Each structure stands twice: as structure tokens, then as C-alpha cells.
C-alpha positions as CSV (number, residue, x, y, z in Angstrom):
1,M,-14.1,8.9,-3.2
2,S,-15.6,7.8,0.5
3,A,-15.9,10.7,2.8
4,D,-15.5,8.3,5.8
5,C,-12.5,6.6,4.3
6,L,-9.3,7.5,6.0
7,F,-7.2,6.5,2.8
8,C,-9.7,8.7,0.6
9,R,-9.1,11.6,2.6
10,I,-5.3,11.1,2.5
11,V,-5.4,10.7,-1.1
12,A,-7.7,14.0,-1.2
13,G,-5.1,16.0,0.7
14,E,-7.5,16.5,3.7
15,I,-5.2,14.4,6.0
16,P,-1.6,15.2,5.7
17,A,0.6,12.1,5.0
18,A,4.5,11.7,4.1
19,R,3.9,11.2,0.4
20,V,6.9,9.3,-1.5
21,H,5.2,8.8,-5.0
22,E,2.1,9.5,-6.5
23,D,0.7,9.3,-10.3
24,E,-2.6,9.4,-11.6
25,L,-3.6,5.8,-10.5
26,M,-2.2,5.6,-6.9
27,I,-0.2,7.1,-4.2
28,A,2.4,6.0,-1.6
29,I,3.1,7.0,1.7
30,R,5.4,6.1,4.8
31,D,3.2,4.5,7.4
32,R,2.7,6.3,10.3
33,N,3.4,3.1,12.6
34,P,6.2,1.6,10.6
35,Q,6.8,-2.4,11.4
36,A,10.0,-2.2,9.7
37,P,12.9,0.2,8.8
38,V,11.2,1.1,5.3
39,H,7.3,0.7,5.6
40,L,5.2,2.1,2.8
41,L,1.8,2.0,1.9
42,L,0.6,2.0,-1.6
43,M,-3.1,2.6,-2.4
44,P,-5.2,3.5,-5.5
45,R,-6.6,7.0,-5.8
46,E,-9.9,5.4,-6.3
47,H,-11.9,3.8,-3.5
48,I,-11.7,0.2,-3.8
49,E,-12.9,-1.6,-0.4
50,S,-10.5,-4.7,-0.7
51,A,-8.7,-7.0,-2.6
52,A,-11.5,-9.0,-2.5
53,D,-13.3,-6.5,-4.5
54,L,-11.0,-6.5,-7.4
55,T,-12.1,-7.3,-10.9
56,D,-10.6,-7.9,-14.2
57,A,-11.5,-4.2,-14.9
58,D,-9.0,-3.2,-12.1
59,A,-6.2,-5.1,-13.8
60,A,-4.2,-1.6,-14.6
61,I,-4.5,-0.5,-10.6
62,A,-3.4,-4.0,-9.4
63,G,-0.5,-3.9,-12.0
64,R,0.6,-0.3,-11.2
65,L,0.7,-0.8,-7.5
66,L,2.9,-4.0,-8.1
67,A,5.0,-2.1,-10.2
68,A,5.3,0.8,-8.0
69,A,6.3,-1.3,-5.2
70,A,9.1,-2.5,-7.3
71,T,10.6,0.9,-8.2
72,L,10.1,2.2,-4.4
73,A,11.9,-1.0,-3.2
74,R,14.8,0.0,-5.4
75,S,14.6,3.7,-4.7
76,E,14.6,3.0,-0.7
77,G,17.3,0.8,-1.0
78,V,15.7,-2.4,-0.2
79,A,15.5,-4.4,-3.3
80,D,18.5,-6.2,-3.5
81,G,18.4,-7.5,0.2
82,G,14.7,-8.2,-0.1
83,Y,11.3,-7.2,0.9
84,R,7.8,-8.1,1.7
85,L,4.7,-7.1,0.2
86,V,1.6,-7.5,2.0
87,V,-2.2,-6.9,1.0
88,N,-4.7,-7.7,4.0
89,A,-8.3,-8.3,2.9
90,G,-11.1,-8.4,5.4
91,V,-11.3,-8.3,8.9
92,D,-9.9,-11.9,9.5
93,G,-7.1,-11.1,6.9
94,G,-6.0,-8.0,9.2
95,Q,-7.4,-5.3,7.0
96,T,-8.1,-2.2,9.5
97,V,-8.7,0.5,6.8
98,S,-11.6,-0.4,4.2
99,H,-9.5,0.8,1.2
100,L,-7.1,-1.7,-0.7
101,H,-3.6,-0.9,0.1
102,L,-0.3,-2.7,-0.2
103,H,2.4,-2.9,2.5
104,L,6.0,-2.7,1.6
105,L,8.2,-3.9,4.4
106,G,11.8,-4.1,4.2
107,G,15.2,-3.1,5.7
108,R,15.4,-6.2,8.1
109,R,14.8,-9.9,7.6
110,M,11.4,-10.7,7.7
111,Q,10.0,-14.0,9.6
112,W,8.0,-17.1,8.7
113,P,5.2,-17.6,8.9
114,P,3.9,-14.1,8.9
115,G,0.7,-14.2,11.0
């Protein structure tokens, strides 16, 4: 855990968040500034700065995030119509919190290109 990391503090329960899922490897919360009718953030409990820092040793965490996203998309009612998964890496990639997280966005038609 990183003491100055917003998401580490959410994982630790120091900052309240609307949790929709949690297990031994990760948690999922509702985004406080949703960009779609369904906007969840999925993050590992372990502090990993960015997707750019993932290694083969993190395969279980990466897999769990993706599998949980699919499960949550079904439970949130957006799986059949489709949804978007977004991982921002680094400042130029749009990452604003230095803790790996996956955005699950759904409930409306997504536009392309996204940026």
C-alpha cells in the first residue's frame, strides 16, 4: 500500500466508496464522476502504479480484473448491448491516479475514436 495513493486508501477503507465487488485480489467501485450510465473502476488491492508496470508475475491480477469486468457487465445489465473497458497508462495516456485501474463503461453507445 502506498500511503499517498487515493486508490490504496479506498482499498484500505480509509476513504468511503460505493463498492460493488471485492475479492482477495481486487475491488470494484462506482466512479464518483461517471462518464456513462454505468461507470465502474476495478483496481487491484496491491499497489501497481500503471499497466506499464505489469509483468508476467501479475498475470493473475490482470486476468482477475478482466474476468470481474465481464461478470460486473452482466450484473449491471450492459453485457448484451456492449460496453467499453479502458486502461489509461501514464500521463499522456490519460492516467490521473497512479494505481492500476480499469474503467468499465456502459449503458450508452460509445463513440470512436475515443480520445
